[in-house]
N, C-alpha and C positions, 0 to 999 in steps of 0.2 A: 504494499500499500504506499502511496505517495504521501508523506507528511512534511512537516516543516522541520527544520533543524533544531528548533527550540524543543520540540516533541523528543526527539532523539537525545539531545544534550542534557534535557532534565533528568532522564534516567541516570546518566553519569553523575550528575551533580548531587542527586539525592543519595546515590550510593557512596559518594565521598563522605557526605554528612553523617552516614551511618557507619562510617569506618571500614567500608569495602570498596575502595576506589577502583575504577577502571575508566578508560578513555574510548572515545570513538574515533575510529580512523576515517579520514576524509581522503578519497582516492580520486586522483585527476583522471579524466576520460578524454580521449581524443578520437577514438574510432570504436568500431562494433567489438572487435576482439577484446578491448580493454573492459568494455562494459560487461561482456559476457564472463569474462574471468572474474571480475569483481563479484558479479551476482552468484557465480558458481560458489565461490568462497563464502559469501554471506549465507547462502542456503545450507551449505554443508556444516557451517559452525553455529547456525541458529543466531546470527549477528544482525543487528540493525546496521545501516550504513549510510554515509553521506557521500554522494557522487558530486564532485565538483568540476567545473568547467572554467578554463581560463579564456581570456579574450583571444589568446593566440589559437586555442582550440576551436573557438567558435569560428574564426576566420579560415582555418585550415579545412574544417569539415563542412562549412557553411552552415550556419546555426540551426536551420531547420532539419536538416539531416541528423545532426548530432542529438538534438533534444528529442527527436522521435526515436532515435535508437535507445536513449535512456528510458523513455516512456515505455518502450516495447519491453525493455528489462523488468520494469515494475509490473507490467501487464502479465508477463510470463511468470513472475515469482511474486504473487500477491501477498504471500505469507511474510515477505520481508520488508520492514519498515525502511523507506528510502526517502531521503531529502535530496532535492536538486539544487545545488549551491553554485552561485557565481563567485569564482575566485579572482581577488584582486580587481574588482570593478574600479575603473579610474575616473568616473564621472557619473553625474546624475543621469545623463543620456543612456550610458552603458547599462546601468542599473535598471532603467525603465525598459530598455529592449528586453534584458533578461526576464523580467516580471511578465512583460507581454507574452514571452515565449512559453511561460509556465512554470518558471523557477519558483520554488518555494522558500528559498533563502538566498540572500545576496551578501556579498562583502563590498563594502566601500573602503578603499585605501586612501584615506586622506592624509596618511604619513608621508605620501609623496604627491607632488603636483601632478597634474593630468598627464604629463609626459611619462609617468611611472618611473622616473629616474631621479628627478631633483626633490630633495627632502623639503617638506613644507614647514610652515610654522604651526604651533599648537591652535592658535586661533582659525587658521585655515581649516585645519583637520576638524576642529569642532563644528565649524559652520557647514561643511559639506556633508559631514556624517549626520548632523542633526536633520539636514534637508532630506536626506535619503531616509533616514528612520521614520519621519513624519509620513513620507509618501508610501513606503513600504508597509508600515503598520497598519495604515488604513485599508490595505488590501490583504492583511494577514500574513505578510511575508516577514520572516526572520531576518535580523541584519547583524552583520559581524563588522565591527570596526578594527583599526589597528593603531597602536601608539608606540612610538619607537621605530627604528628601521633595522633591518637585517642585512647582514653581510652577503655578498654573492649577487649574482644575477641569473634569473631563469626565466625563459619565455618572454624576454623583453622587459622584465620587471625587476627593479631593484636599483638602489643608488650605489651599491658597492660599499656602503659604509654602514657601521654597526653603531647604533645609539640604543643602549638598553633603556627599557621602560622605567620610568620613575613611578614608584607605587603611589605617592601622593597626587601626582598629576593623573594617574589612572582613575583615582576616585572622583576628581573633578570632571574628567572626560565622560566618564558614564553617567554622571549626574546631569551634565549639560546636553548630552546627545540622547540618551535612552537606549543605547545598543543593547541588544541581547547577550551578545558574545564579544569578547575582546582578545585580539591577537597581540601578544606581548612579545617583545624582544628580550630573550634571555641567553643569547649566545649562539643561537643555531644560525644556519646560513642556507640561502638558496642554491640549488644546483648540485652537481655531482662532486665538483671540486672545492668542497666546503673549507677544508682545513689542512694545514701542513702537519699539524701534530694533533694529538688526543684533544678534543674539545673540552672546555671548561664551561659547564652551563651554570646560569646564576640561579640556583635553586632557592637561595634566600629571597630573591625578587618574587618568585612564583609564591612562595610562602606568605610573603608580606601582602602581595595583592590579593591572594585568596582570603586573608584575614580581613582585609580591608572592604573586599567585594564579595561578600559570601554568597550572593545569589546571581552572580555574573559568570557566564561560561567563559573559561579561559582557554585560549588557543595557542598552540605551538606551530608556527610555520617553519619551513626549511628543515623538516624532520626526517627525511630519508636517511637510513642508516648505511647505504651504499655497501651491501654486504661484500666481503672479500671473496666468497665463493662464486658470486656472480661475475665479479671482476675477473676471477681466474678463468672463468668459461669464455668470457668475452676476449680475453688477452690470449688464451690457448688456440682460439679459432680465427685469430688474424686481427683482434683489436689492439688498441693501444691506450689503456687507461691505468697506467701503472701508479699515478700519483693520486687518483681519486680517493677521498676519505668522507665518511659521513658521521652521523650521530649514533653512537653505540646504542643498542636496544635497552641495555642496562640503564643508561643515562635516562632515556625516554620512561622507562618503569619508574624510575626515582622521581621524574617530573610529574607522573600521574599520582604518585603518593603525595606530592607536594600541592597538588590541586588542579593540574591540567585536565581539560574535559575533552578537547578535540585536538587531533594530531594529523597534520597534513602530510600526505606521502604522494609523491609524483615519480622522482628520479628512480627509486627502486623498481617501480613497475616498468619503466622503460628499459632498466637494465635487464631484468628478467626477460622481456621480449627479445631484446637485442642479442643477448647470449644464446637463447634458444634457437633464433633464426640463423645466427652465424654457424652455430654447430650444425643445424640441419643442413645447410648448403655445403659444407666441408664434407659431411658424411654422405650426401646425396648430390653429387656435383651435376647430375643430368636432370634434376628436379627443376620445374618451372611453374607448377601449379600453385597459385597463391593460397588455395585451400589447404594445401599441405603444410606449407611453413607457417601459415597463420594459425593452424590447429595446434602446432607445438608451441606457438607464442602465448596462445590463449591458455593453454595448460600450465605454462610457466608462470604466467600472470596470476592465475588462480592460486597456485601453490604459495607464491610470495604473499599476496594478500591474505590468504588463510593464515599464514605465520603471523602477520601483524595482528590480526584479529585475536589470535591466541595470546600473544605477547602482551598486547594492549588490555586484555582481560575482557574484550567485548563479546567473545564467544559465550553463547548461552543466554544473552539478555534480550533476545528479540521480542518475547512476549510481553515484556515490561513497559515497552513503548506505548504512550498514549496515543490514540487516533486524533491528534491534532493537525488537521489539515487546514487549508487557508480559511474555510468557512468558519471553523471553530475558532482559530487564532484572530480572525477579524472580530469575532465577538469579544474575545478576551482582551484584545488590545484597545478596543473602544468601549470597554465597560467602565 
């Protein structure tokens, strides 16, 4: 069933308050095989899932194609609670288009200017985020904002500069904008080439913001782990990703304990598919049927997503998600 991200993230927040924290994986989709792999994993693990789409993905796939692939995934798996989320919306117009397409959740990234590269001011961020919240909530759509900036650049998004989120400023931001979820900068980074050494996440910032904002969903962007085993496959079969490094799963598990509710994953899905396809062509040099190599890619994606759902603790929480679709949330937001 298609629900809002608020419906799914509320289960994570309530579990944290009861001392049994788990997080929801938000997995980026660019094509049919990725969507199928994600839904295979969600169905197998009895997990709710947030499927998110970047502006780059909407442009690549043409938005109507991609949105209808996602909706088909929901229709074919009605038992899986699914939110359709816009990742890193850069303007009111981008958000409006996503909502018109049927997205049940949107992110407005006011931490950057509309070019998605230049860091903005706090007041600019508040202004554009509050504008989106008012419009989206009137239609029942959940909203995620961002405060602070991440290192790295992915899909054309990012300043390449890291500015950790100030917990006191986070309180003011949420109070003035009314966002449902807040993406915070804690030392993670976009892309595959995140770090030269072992990353050091600011767990103290998560703990402080969670204490100050007990009812706001907290989000970790740039959280792909870039598994060494996937890099090994890619490199063994002709790739060159020797220096890639991500966020260890143990660090993400600690972040969940500290209060993170939503964890964004994109790079790991790409790595899984790339490794599987490279291996397939080396082992099957005469192959040319896209159905054959996309089948192995889909299987690899499903396996990687399943692993994340288990590590994040999402597995088994499917039936706890309330049926808060757009109509229900419109009533809640406007009551």
